[in-house]
C-alpha positions as CSV (number, residue, x, y, z in Angstrom):
1,X,73.0,-19.2,20.5
2,X,74.8,-18.6,23.8
3,X,78.0,-17.7,21.7
4,X,76.0,-15.0,19.7
5,X,74.7,-13.8,23.3
6,X,78.3,-13.7,24.6
7,X,79.7,-11.9,21.6
8,X,76.9,-9.3,21.7
9,X,77.7,-9.0,25.5
10,X,81.4,-8.2,24.6
11,X,80.3,-5.5,22.1
12,X,77.8,-3.9,24.4
13,X,80.4,-3.9,27.3
14,X,82.9,-2.1,24.8
15,X,80.4,0.4,24.0
16,X,79.3,1.1,27.3
17,X,82.8,1.8,28.6
18,X,83.5,3.8,25.5
19,X,80.5,6.2,25.9
20,X,80.8,6.4,30.0
21,X,84.5,6.2,30.7
22,X,86.7,6.5,27.7
23,X,85.1,9.6,25.9
24,X,86.9,11.9,23.8
25,X,89.6,13.8,25.6
26,X,89.2,11.6,28.8
27,X,93.1,11.7,29.4
28,X,93.4,15.4,28.8
29,X,91.9,16.6,32.0
30,X,94.5,14.8,34.4
31,X,94.0,11.9,36.8
32,X,91.4,12.2,39.5
33,X,90.0,15.2,38.0
34,X,86.3,14.1,37.9
35,X,83.5,15.3,40.2
36,X,81.6,13.6,42.6
37,X,78.0,13.8,43.6
38,X,76.8,12.0,46.7
39,X,73.3,13.7,47.0
40,X,71.1,11.0,45.5
41,X,68.9,12.1,42.5
42,X,70.2,15.8,43.0
43,X,70.7,16.3,39.2
44,X,67.4,14.6,38.3
45,X,65.6,16.6,40.7
46,X,67.2,19.7,39.1
47,X,66.0,18.5,35.7
48,X,62.8,18.1,36.9
49,X,62.4,21.4,38.6
50,X,63.6,23.3,35.5
51,X,61.0,21.4,33.4
52,X,63.7,19.8,31.3
53,X,61.7,16.2,31.1
54,X,63.2,15.0,27.9
55,X,66.7,15.2,29.1
56,X,65.5,13.7,32.4
57,X,64.0,10.8,30.7
58,X,67.2,10.6,28.3
59,X,69.5,10.3,31.3
60,X,67.2,8.2,33.6
61,X,66.2,5.8,30.8
62,X,69.7,5.6,29.3
63,X,71.0,4.4,32.8
64,X,68.3,1.9,33.1
65,X,68.6,0.5,29.4
66,X,72.5,0.5,29.2
67,X,72.8,-1.6,32.5
68,X,70.0,-3.9,31.8
69,X,72.3,-6.3,29.8
70,X,74.3,-6.9,33.1
71,X,71.4,-8.3,34.8
72,X,70.5,-10.3,31.5
73,X,74.0,-11.9,31.5
74,X,73.9,-12.8,35.2
75,X,70.7,-14.5,34.5
76,X,72.2,-16.3,31.4
77,X,75.0,-17.6,33.6
78,X,72.4,-19.1,35.9
79,X,73.0,-16.4,38.6
80,X,70.3,-15.9,41.0
81,X,68.9,-12.1,41.7
82,X,71.6,-10.9,44.4
83,X,74.3,-12.1,41.7
84,X,72.6,-10.0,39.1
85,X,72.3,-7.0,41.5
86,X,76.0,-7.4,42.5
87,X,77.0,-7.6,39.0
88,X,75.1,-4.4,38.0
89,X,76.2,-2.6,41.0
90,X,80.0,-3.5,40.6
91,X,80.0,-2.6,36.8
92,X,78.4,0.8,37.8
93,X,81.0,1.3,40.4
94,X,83.8,0.7,37.9
95,X,82.3,3.0,35.6
96,X,81.8,5.8,38.0
97,X,85.3,5.1,39.5
98,X,86.7,5.3,36.0
99,X,84.9,8.4,35.3
100,X,86.4,10.1,38.5
101,X,89.9,8.9,37.9
102,X,89.9,9.9,34.3
103,X,87.9,13.0,34.6
104,X,85.3,11.7,31.9
105,X,82.4,12.5,33.7
106,X,80.3,13.2,36.9
107,X,80.5,10.2,39.3
108,X,76.9,10.3,40.9
109,X,75.3,8.1,43.8
110,X,72.1,8.0,41.8
111,X,74.0,6.4,38.9
112,X,74.8,3.5,41.1
113,X,71.2,3.2,42.0
114,X,69.8,3.5,38.8
115,X,72.3,1.3,36.8
116,X,71.7,-1.3,39.4
117,X,68.0,-1.1,38.8
118,X,68.7,-1.4,35.2
119,X,70.5,-4.7,35.9
120,X,67.4,-5.8,37.8
121,X,65.3,-5.0,35.0
122,X,67.7,-7.1,32.8
123,X,67.7,-9.9,35.0
124,X,63.8,-9.9,35.0
125,X,63.8,-9.9,31.2
126,X,66.1,-12.7,31.3
127,X,64.0,-14.7,33.4
128,X,61.0,-14.3,31.1
129,X,62.9,-15.1,27.9
130,X,65.9,-17.2,28.6
131,X,63.6,-20.3,28.9
132,X,62.4,-19.8,25.1
133,X,65.8,-18.6,23.8
134,X,68.3,-21.1,25.2
135,X,66.8,-24.5,26.4
136,X,68.4,-26.1,29.1
137,X,70.2,-29.4,28.5
138,X,68.7,-32.6,30.3
139,X,71.0,-34.3,32.5
C-alpha cells in the first residue's frame, strides 16, 4: 500500500509543479519577471469585496486541497506536526519562488499561509486515516 501512496505522491508533485510553476509560456517572460505581493490576503479581500465568491472559493480551496498531500505524506513518513508544517511551508516557498523566477505567476504571502494550512489539513487527515490504511509492524 505504501508503494501506491508514494507513486501517487510523485504524480501529485509533478502535477502541482506543472500547474503552479511550469505553466505554458513560463520561460518566455524572462527570468525574475514575476510579481510579489507581500500584503497578506490582499487579492482574496479584493475578490470578496467585488462579490466574486466563486473565484475566491476556487483559489482559496484550491490552495488548501493542492497542499494537503504534503501534510499527508509527512504524516505517512512518521513525521510530527512541526515536520508537516515545515514540509508544507517549504514546498509552498519553492512554488512561490519558482513563480517569481520564471515569471509564471504572482508570488503571494497569503499563498504561503494558505498552502501551509492545507498541509496541516493533510496531516490531520493522515492522523485519522493512516492507522487503518497502513498498519504499523510490530517489533
